[in-house]
DORO-648825 format. One record per residue: residue number from 1; z negated, y negated, x negated of N, C-alpha, C, O in turn. Coordinates in steps of 0.05 Angstrom, whole numbers, m for minus. Atoms other than C-alpha are relative to their C-alpha. Layout:
+-----+--------+--------+--------+--------+--------+--------+--------+--------+--------+--------+--------+--------+
:   n :    n.z :    n.y :    n.x :   ca.z :   ca.y :   ca.x :    c.z :    c.y :    c.x :    o.z :    o.y :    o.x :
+-----+--------+--------+--------+--------+--------+--------+--------+--------+--------+--------+--------+--------+
: NUM :      Z :      Y :      X :      Z :      Y :      X :      Z :      Y :      X :      Z :      Y :      X :
...
+-----+--------+--------+--------+--------+--------+--------+--------+--------+--------+--------+--------+--------+
This chain:
+-----+--------+--------+--------+--------+--------+--------+--------+--------+--------+--------+--------+--------+
:   n :    n.z :    n.y :    n.x :   ca.z :   ca.y :   ca.x :    c.z :    c.y :    c.x :    o.z :    o.y :    o.x :
+-----+--------+--------+--------+--------+--------+--------+--------+--------+--------+--------+--------+--------+
:   1 :     29 :     m9 :     m9 :    569 :    955 :   m414 :    m13 :    m28 :     10 :    m11 :    m49 :     m3 :
:   2 :     m4 :     20 :    m18 :    547 :    909 :   m361 :    m34 :    m15 :     m7 :    m52 :     m5 :    m19 :
:   3 :     24 :     15 :     11 :    492 :    851 :   m365 :     m9 :    m19 :     26 :      7 :    m23 :     43 :
:   4 :      8 :     10 :    m30 :    455 :    814 :   m307 :     m9 :    m27 :    m26 :    m14 :    m29 :    m50 :
:   5 :      9 :     25 :      2 :    441 :    741 :   m306 :    m24 :     m3 :     28 :    m19 :      3 :     51 :
:   6 :     17 :     m9 :    m26 :    373 :    736 :   m263 :    m12 :    m27 :      4 :    m11 :    m41 :    m16 :
:   7 :     36 :     17 :      5 :    315 :    682 :   m244 :    m12 :      7 :     16 :     m4 :     11 :     39 :
:   8 :     22 :     m4 :    m19 :    252 :    696 :   m218 :     m6 :    m21 :     m1 :      1 :    m37 :    m18 :
:   9 :     27 :     15 :    m18 :    198 :    654 :   m173 :    m21 :      4 :     m1 :    m26 :     24 :    m15 :
:  10 :     24 :     m7 :    m13 :    137 :    657 :   m152 :     m5 :    m15 :     25 :    m27 :    m16 :     37 :
:  11 :      7 :     m9 :    m27 :    152 :    637 :    m91 :     29 :    m19 :     10 :     48 :    m23 :     m5 :
:  12 :    m28 :     18 :     m3 :    204 :    589 :    m39 :     m7 :    m29 :    m21 :    m28 :    m41 :    m26 :
:  13 :     m5 :     30 :     17 :    224 :    526 :    m82 :    m27 :      1 :    m19 :    m43 :    m18 :    m16 :
:  14 :     11 :     m7 :     18 :    180 :    549 :   m135 :      8 :     m7 :    m23 :     29 :    m19 :    m27 :
:  15 :    m20 :      6 :     23 :    189 :    547 :   m206 :      7 :     28 :     m4 :     m1 :     48 :      7 :
:  16 :    m24 :     m9 :      1 :    243 :    579 :   m235 :     m3 :      7 :    m31 :    m13 :     m6 :    m50 :
:  17 :     m5 :     m8 :     35 :    258 :    621 :   m298 :     30 :     15 :      1 :     36 :     33 :     18 :
:  18 :    m22 :    m12 :     m1 :    327 :    640 :   m314 :      3 :     23 :    m26 :     m6 :     14 :    m48 :
:  19 :      8 :    m13 :     16 :    333 :    703 :   m357 :     29 :     16 :     m5 :     49 :     15 :      9 :
:  20 :    m32 :    m20 :     m3 :    391 :    752 :   m379 :    m16 :     35 :    m15 :    m36 :     39 :    m30 :
:  21 :      6 :    m32 :     16 :    386 :    834 :   m399 :     24 :     15 :      2 :     44 :      8 :     14 :
:  22 :    m25 :    m18 :    m13 :    431 :    889 :   m399 :     m6 :     22 :      8 :     11 :     40 :      7 :
:  23 :     18 :     m8 :    m13 :    373 :    923 :   m367 :    m19 :     m7 :     30 :    m43 :      0 :     34 :
:  24 :     14 :     30 :    m29 :    349 :    877 :   m297 :    m18 :     25 :      5 :    m40 :     21 :     m5 :
:  25 :     26 :    m12 :    m13 :    307 :    938 :   m266 :    m19 :      4 :    m30 :    m38 :    m12 :    m30 :
:  26 :     26 :     14 :     23 :    263 :    941 :   m337 :     m7 :    m19 :     m5 :    m29 :    m19 :    m15 :
:  27 :      8 :     21 :     10 :    262 :    873 :   m351 :    m17 :     m9 :     27 :    m40 :    m17 :     27 :
:  28 :     25 :      9 :    m22 :    232 :    858 :   m287 :    m23 :     15 :      2 :    m45 :      5 :      0 :
:  29 :     34 :    m27 :      8 :    177 :    914 :   m291 :    m11 :    m12 :    m24 :    m35 :    m18 :    m22 :
:  30 :     12 :     20 :     16 :    165 :    877 :   m354 :     m8 :    m26 :      1 :    m27 :    m35 :    m13 :
:  31 :     16 :     26 :     m8 :    155 :    810 :   m325 :    m16 :      5 :     17 :    m36 :     m9 :     11 :
:  32 :     20 :    m18 :     m6 :    113 :    851 :   m274 :    m27 :     m4 :     m9 :    m44 :    m22 :     m5 :
:  33 :     21 :    m15 :     24 :     66 :    882 :   m321 :     m8 :    m24 :    m20 :    m26 :    m18 :    m35 :
:  34 :     20 :     18 :     15 :     50 :    815 :   m358 :     20 :      3 :    m25 :     18 :    m16 :    m41 :
:  35 :    m10 :      1 :     29 :     97 :    836 :   m419 :     29 :    m10 :     m1 :     42 :     m4 :    m21 :
:  36 :    m15 :     17 :     11 :    155 :    794 :   m410 :      1 :    m25 :    m15 :    m10 :    m26 :    m37 :
:  37 :     12 :     17 :     14 :    160 :    725 :   m426 :    m18 :     m9 :      9 :    m26 :     m1 :     32 :
:  38 :     18 :     16 :     m3 :    107 :    674 :   m434 :     m4 :    m16 :     15 :    m26 :    m26 :     18 :
:  39 :     m9 :     16 :    m19 :    135 :    635 :   m387 :    m11 :      4 :     29 :    m21 :    m11 :     46 :
:  40 :      1 :    m22 :    m24 :    129 :    690 :   m334 :    m20 :     m5 :     12 :    m25 :    m16 :     33 :
:  41 :     21 :     m3 :      4 :     68 :    705 :   m351 :    m24 :    m28 :     13 :    m44 :    m25 :     27 :
:  42 :     21 :     19 :     m9 :     34 :    635 :   m340 :     m4 :     m9 :     24 :    m26 :    m15 :     33 :
:  43 :    m10 :     13 :    m21 :     70 :    613 :   m278 :     m3 :     33 :     24 :     m8 :     36 :     48 :
:  44 :     17 :    m30 :    m21 :     53 :    688 :   m247 :     32 :      7 :     17 :     33 :     16 :     39 :
:  45 :    m19 :     m6 :      2 :    128 :    693 :   m247 :     18 :     33 :     11 :     34 :     42 :     m4 :
:  46 :      7 :    m35 :      0 :    135 :    775 :   m209 :     27 :     m7 :     26 :     28 :     14 :     39 :
:  47 :    m18 :     m2 :    m19 :    200 :    752 :   m152 :     19 :      0 :    m12 :     18 :    m12 :    m33 :
:  48 :    m21 :     m1 :     13 :    266 :    767 :   m169 :     19 :     m9 :     35 :     23 :      1 :     57 :
:  49 :    m15 :     16 :    m23 :    306 :    717 :   m126 :     29 :     m2 :     m5 :     41 :     m9 :     15 :
:  50 :    m24 :     m3 :     13 :    372 :    721 :   m160 :     15 :     15 :    m20 :     13 :      8 :    m44 :
:  51 :    m13 :    m11 :     28 :    414 :    763 :   m201 :     24 :      3 :      7 :     28 :     m1 :     31 :
:  52 :    m31 :      2 :     10 :    492 :    771 :   m222 :     m2 :     16 :    m22 :    m17 :     16 :    m41 :
:  53 :    m10 :    m20 :     21 :    520 :    824 :   m259 :     33 :    m14 :    m16 :     51 :    m25 :     m5 :
:  54 :    m26 :      6 :     17 :    575 :    809 :   m315 :     10 :     24 :    m14 :     m5 :     43 :    m13 :
:  55 :     m9 :    m22 :      7 :    620 :    859 :   m351 :    m20 :     m2 :    m35 :    m29 :     18 :    m47 :
:  56 :     12 :     m3 :     29 :    586 :    835 :   m423 :    m12 :    m18 :     m2 :     m7 :    m39 :     10 :
:  57 :     19 :      8 :      9 :    524 :    813 :   m457 :     10 :    m31 :     m5 :     m3 :    m49 :      6 :
:  58 :    m10 :     25 :      7 :    569 :    749 :   m488 :     m2 :    m13 :     28 :    m17 :    m33 :     32 :
:  59 :    m11 :     19 :    m30 :    592 :    727 :   m413 :    m26 :     m4 :      8 :    m29 :    m28 :     12 :
:  60 :     21 :     m1 :     m6 :    522 :    739 :   m393 :    m16 :    m17 :    m14 :    m28 :    m33 :      1 :
:  61 :      7 :     28 :     17 :    496 :    692 :   m447 :      3 :    m21 :      8 :    m14 :    m37 :     16 :
:  62 :    m10 :     22 :    m12 :    542 :    645 :   m430 :     m9 :    m17 :     24 :    m14 :    m41 :     23 :
:  63 :      8 :      3 :    m15 :    525 :    643 :   m369 :    m29 :    m14 :      5 :    m36 :    m36 :     14 :
:  64 :     31 :     10 :     m1 :    456 :    636 :   m369 :    m18 :    m28 :    m18 :    m41 :    m36 :    m18 :
:  65 :     m3 :     23 :     19 :    466 :    577 :   m419 :      0 :    m30 :     22 :    m16 :    m49 :     26 :
:  66 :    m13 :     10 :    m23 :    501 :    545 :   m364 :    m19 :     m5 :     17 :    m27 :    m29 :     18 :
:  67 :     19 :     m3 :    m21 :    454 :    558 :   m314 :    m18 :    m23 :     m8 :    m22 :    m42 :      7 :
:  68 :     26 :      7 :     m8 :    396 :    532 :   m348 :      3 :    m25 :    m10 :    m15 :    m39 :    m20 :
:  69 :      1 :     28 :      4 :    428 :    470 :   m358 :      7 :    m17 :     26 :      9 :    m42 :     28 :
:  70 :      5 :     11 :    m32 :    432 :    462 :   m282 :    m12 :    m22 :      1 :    m23 :    m27 :    m21 :
:  71 :     15 :     12 :    m14 :    399 :    405 :   m244 :    m10 :     32 :     10 :     m2 :     54 :      4 :
:  72 :     19 :    m22 :     m6 :    348 :    447 :   m208 :      0 :      2 :     30 :    m13 :     17 :     45 :
:  73 :      1 :     m4 :    m30 :    374 :    428 :   m138 :     31 :     18 :      3 :     38 :     29 :     24 :
:  74 :    m23 :    m20 :     m8 :    447 :    466 :   m161 :    m10 :     31 :     m8 :      4 :     50 :     m5 :
:  75 :      9 :    m28 :     m7 :    401 :    526 :   m173 :    m12 :     10 :     22 :     m8 :     33 :     29 :
:  76 :     11 :     m7 :    m30 :    362 :    526 :   m108 :     27 :     10 :     12 :     29 :     33 :     21 :
:  77 :    m12 :     m9 :    m20 :    421 :    525 :    m75 :     27 :     22 :     m4 :     42 :     33 :     11 :
:  78 :    m10 :    m34 :      7 :    455 :    581 :   m116 :    m18 :     23 :      9 :     m9 :     45 :     17 :
:  79 :     17 :    m24 :    m14 :    392 :    620 :    m93 :      4 :     m5 :     25 :     14 :     16 :     34 :
:  80 :     m6 :     m1 :    m26 :    399 :    599 :    m23 :     31 :     14 :      6 :     35 :     33 :     20 :
:  81 :    m31 :     m8 :     m7 :    471 :    613 :    m19 :      2 :     35 :     15 :     14 :     43 :     35 :
:  82 :     m9 :    m25 :     m3 :    461 :    690 :    m25 :    m41 :     10 :     13 :    m50 :     32 :     22 :
:  83 :     34 :    m18 :     m2 :    373 :    692 :    m14 :     m6 :    m28 :     15 :    m13 :    m47 :      2 :
:  84 :      5 :     23 :     m2 :    364 :    640 :     29 :    m36 :     m5 :     18 :    m42 :    m25 :     30 :
:  85 :     21 :      3 :    m10 :    288 :    661 :     51 :     m9 :      8 :    m27 :    m30 :     22 :    m25 :
:  86 :      5 :    m12 :     31 :    282 :    677 :    m31 :    m18 :     19 :      0 :    m38 :     20 :    m14 :
:  87 :     23 :    m29 :      5 :    253 :    748 :    m12 :     15 :     19 :    m31 :     36 :     22 :    m43 :
:  88 :      2 :    m17 :     22 :    237 :    793 :    m65 :     24 :     17 :     m6 :     23 :     39 :      4 :
:  89 :    m37 :    m24 :     m3 :    321 :    829 :    m85 :    m12 :     20 :    m23 :      6 :     31 :    m36 :
:  90 :      6 :    m22 :     20 :    280 :    877 :   m135 :     14 :     28 :     17 :     32 :     41 :      7 :
:  91 :     m7 :    m25 :     m9 :    291 :    935 :    m86 :     32 :      5 :      6 :     47 :     25 :      4 :
:  92 :    m32 :      3 :     m8 :    359 :    909 :    m63 :     22 :     m3 :    m11 :     42 :      4 :      1 :
:  93 :     m2 :      2 :     20 :    383 :    894 :   m120 :     10 :     30 :    m20 :     33 :     31 :    m28 :
:  94 :      8 :    m20 :     22 :    374 :    957 :   m165 :     m9 :     23 :     12 :    m17 :     41 :     m3 :
+-----+--------+--------+--------+--------+--------+--------+--------+--------+--------+--------+--------+--------+
């Protein structure tokens, strides 16, 4: 079963949220409807700026934990390597 690590933001160089899920589409819709994390709701994070698929949930969780420990600059570099304009990737990835 595949799983996803994703990053949400409110704007370019804005607040970042890193999450993990087995159903990316459903999870992003939850965030957008205000039913996702309290953090995303508090900061208005509705833009999917990065997503990577993994073979299993354990692998995805390990990657999420590693990414959360990164410096902010490394996270921004990762996002901009695939999404330099910080576009909403919801319709592209899903």
